[in-house]
C-alpha positions in Angstrom: 95.7 64.4 28.5 93.6 66.0 31.3 94.9 67.7 34.4 93.4 64.9 36.5 92.2 62.0 34.3 90.8 60.1 37.3 88.4 63.0 38.1 87.4 63.3 34.4 86.7 59.6 34.3 84.7 59.8 37.5 82.6 62.7 36.0 81.9 60.7 32.9 81.0 57.5 34.9 78.7 59.5 37.2 77.1 61.2 34.2 76.4 57.9 32.5 74.9 56.4 35.7 72.6 59.4 36.2 71.5 59.2 32.6 70.6 55.6 33.1 68.7 56.4 36.4 67.0 59.6 35.4 66.2 58.9 31.7 64.0 61.7 30.5 62.3 62.4 33.8 63.1 66.1 34.4 61.2 66.0 37.7 63.7 63.5 39.1 65.6 65.1 42.1 69.0 64.7 40.5 68.1 65.7 37.0 69.7 69.1 37.2 73.0 67.5 38.2 73.2 66.0 34.7 73.4 69.5 33.2 76.2 70.4 35.7 78.2 67.3 34.9 77.7 67.7 31.2 79.1 71.3 31.4 82.1 70.2 33.5 82.9 67.3 31.0 82.4 69.6 28.0 84.8 72.2 29.5 87.4 69.6 30.2 87.2 68.2 26.7 87.3 71.5 25.0 90.4 72.5 27.0 92.2 69.2 26.5 91.3 67.6 23.3 92.8 68.7 20.0 90.5 70.6 17.6 89.6 68.8 14.4 90.1 70.7 11.1 87.1 69.6 9.0 88.1 71.5 5.8 
């Protein structure tokens, strides 16, 4: 599926843990990392998951 599924899984796990830790506190020191991880995960999913035809 992904070029390196272990790295993808680590990104998702880290993202989930950060969401749990940070919550909605945008002043938390690692809050901006959530945006970076989200973009990396989204790019991997867009590049590797089949597109759905919703017609």
